[in-house]
C-alpha positions, 0 to 999 in steps of 0.5 A: 880095841877093835879087830879089823875084817879082812875087808878094813885090812885091805882098805888099810893096805891101800891107805898104807901103800899111798903114805908110803908111796907119798914119804917116796915122792917127797924123798926125791926132794930132801937135799939141801937148800929145800924148805919143809913147807915145799916138801909138804906141799910135794906130799899133799899134791902127790895124796890128793892125787891118789884120791885120798886126802891128808890125815894130819891136816886139822887134825887136832888143829895141826896145820900141816900135811907132814909133820917134818922134824929136823936133827933134835925134835922128836916129832910133830915139827910143823912145816915151815920156811925152815931150809934143810941143811946139809948134815941134818936129819929128817924125820917126815911122818905122813897120814892119808885118808881114804874110803874111811880108813886111814894110813900113817908111816914115818922115815928120818932120811939123812941131808946130805953128808951126815956124820956116822955117828948119827948114821949109827942111830937112824940105822939102829931105831930103825933096825929095832922097828923090825924086831919089835914087829916080829912081836905083832903076833896073836897071843903076844902082848903088847910089851913084848913090842916094847921091850924088843925096841927097848933092849935093842937101842938102849944096848947101844946108849941111846934112850926111849922116849916115854911121852909118844907112842904107838898106837891102833889104827883104823877107822881113827888115826888113833886108836887103843891099844897105846904101843910103847916102845920101853916096857916089860916082856909079858906086860901089857894087852893080849894081841888078837888077830885082826888088831892093826897098829902102828909101832914107831919107835923115836929114839934119841942119842941122848936123854929121854927127857923132851920138851914142847916147843911154844908153838904147842906141837914141836916136841924136841929133846931137852939136851939137844941131842939128835933123836930118830923116829921110824913108823910102820903099819902092821896087822897081826897075824897067828905066827907072822906079823903082815906089815901094811906098810913099806919102806920099800919105795922110799929106799928104791929112790934113795939107792945105795943112800938108803939107812 
């Protein structure tokens, strides 16, 4: 677990803002008929225009700039010729690297007209993220974050993915500690000032069980029920977590249709 200096946190913030703006740029083009590969190219071009490089492309062999996961796909969907359809939801996970540090953020978008039931899954997953962030405070434990997510979403009958978790971030995309979305209050490592982490609830409408596709990347729900994913990067502070990435740019693009 590495504690970051103020200078390092500023470099992380710069990367976090780039991925936040990239997701907003991609949001402009999310509609029925667009291919996931087209969204990937938009993201890569934007990241490079900001003087950064894609953080995911080539990471452990991943071929895309974005992870694009639709409907029952939880995470790590590979961009390709698949076309978005009316009523889909699509999780866009984006990473970048600049000046030796990383940015990482994710948002799940509705495509066209989406059922109220699925929109509620998205809304409540995002709400669980903000509830969890309230516990990213010095002296608290990672389990406090985990429990905040789990308690909230299970109250609606949803389930929490166990195999995939949030993580520390810095000059590596994935650093210690792991930040699960399930657990017990008071458990896990105690968080110091200057710890930087990505909190990312991955919440399923049905079973918590997931399976991996033959491509070696895509994770989907075993029962083919929808899954939602939201992610922000935060710095642990003494009294209140500092959110380094933001959904503000996305929500400006989406306007009244934002989750």
